[in-house]
Every structure is written in structure tokens, then in C-alpha cells.
N, C-alpha and C positions, 0 to 999 in steps of 0.2 A: 603478448596480449592474450588473455584467456576469457572464455565465457564463464560468467559467474551468475549465481542466483541470489537475490536479496529479498528477504521477507520483511513484512511490516504489517502493522495493524493500528487501528484507532477505534475507540468506542465513541459513538455519537451520543449527545445528550437527548436528542429528539430526531424524529424523522421529518426533516425539513430540507428542501433542496439547497437553499442558501447555506445552511449549516453544514450539510454534507460537502458542498463545494469547498467551503473554508477548511474543514477538518482534513479532507482527503488531499487538498493542496498542501497543507502543512506537512502531512505525512510524506508525500512525494518529494517535497522540497528537502525535508530532513534526510530522507534516504539518499538523495543526490549529494547533499552537502557533507554528510557524515562519511561518505565513501569517496569523496573527491571526484564525483561524476558530473557530467553535463548531459543535457538531453540527447546529444549525438552519440553518447555511449549506450543508450537504451536500445535493446534489440526488440523486446516485447514486454508487455505488462499484463498480467492476469489480475483482475479485481474480483473479489467475492464479497457478498453482503449477506448478512443474516436475513432470514425470511421476514423479519419485522420491518425492513427498510424498503419503502416503495416510492419515495418522493423523486428519485432521479437515478441515473446510472452513475456509479462512482467514476467511470472513465471520463465523464464529462469534465471533471475537475482537471484532468490531464490536458484535455483539449483547451480548456480555459487558461492553462499555464503556457500554452503555445506548443505543446507536444502534439504535433499534428501529423507527422510522417512516421509514427511508430505504431505497429499493430497493437491494439488494445482489445481486451475482451472482458465481459462481465459474466459472472455466474452466481448462483445462489448457494450459500453454505447449507450443509445438512441441518435439519431442524432437530437438534439433539436436546432432550429434556435437561434443563439445568445449565445450558450453555449461556455464556455471556450475551446479553441482548445488544442490538444496534451496533454491530461491529462490521467494519469494512477492513478486509485484509488485502494485501498485495503480494504478488510474487513477480519480481522484475528480473528479467534476463538482461545482463549487461556485459559489455566488453570492458575489462579492467586489468590493470597491472597488479592488483592486490592478490595475495595468496588467499585461498579459501578461508583460512583461519583469521584473516584480517578484515573480512567483510563485516560491516556493522549492520545488523538487523535492527530495525527501528520499530519499537512498540511504544506509542505515545500514551501518556496518562494512564488511565485504569487498564488499558489493553496490555500494559507490561505484565500483568498477572497471567496472561495467556501463555507466555513463554519466558519465565524467569530465567531459564537456562541460557537464552541467547539475547534477551532484550538488552539494548544499549541505553 
């Protein structure tokens, strides 16, 4: 068993708490499913949001999925001119039998443009 890092992102259509919960939940679920993981495999998760998202904490979606005993933290992305708006990113640290090269990083919808080199 090794510690691995899994990246992911999703672009929201609007800054709305319900929409954020739905989209971040889909992102977390996809990260777990595509890597053959369950919540007990999570060590910690970092969430970042672009400065234009104010409606809720992205980590609330994890709690709503029942991920309640994993350390979670939220931070704000750098406010870079021309950056994609309304994006939530994650960096999850997990225990996995997968080799580093087998990890599936998940970029949903239009967020796939952020990392075409690793988006699954």
C-alpha cells in the first residue's frame, strides 16, 4: 500500500451552494470510482476555489457524501488574469495499491482543458 495524490477539478456554471454541492460531489465520486477507492482510503483532501466562488465551502460536499472522519481544508486559488472562472480543484491524498502512473486524475466537463496532459 502506498500514499498517492489524486488531482481533479470541475467548473461550475454558477456560484450557488446547491450547484456547488452537486458538482463537487460528482467530482469526488468520480475520483473514488475511477481509482477503485472508497472513503476509508482517503487520508486528506485539499479543496481550492477560484476567488469568484463565495456560496459555500467545497468541503461541505464531502461531508454531505458521508466523508466525515477525513481531514478536509479549503483555500482560495490565485486570482490570475485570464484563468478559468468558477473552478473547484481537489488534491486528495489516498492509500492505494495503484502505481503512480495508474492514478486517474479527474477533470470533469470544461475543466478538462486545465490539464489536458493528465485529464481522464
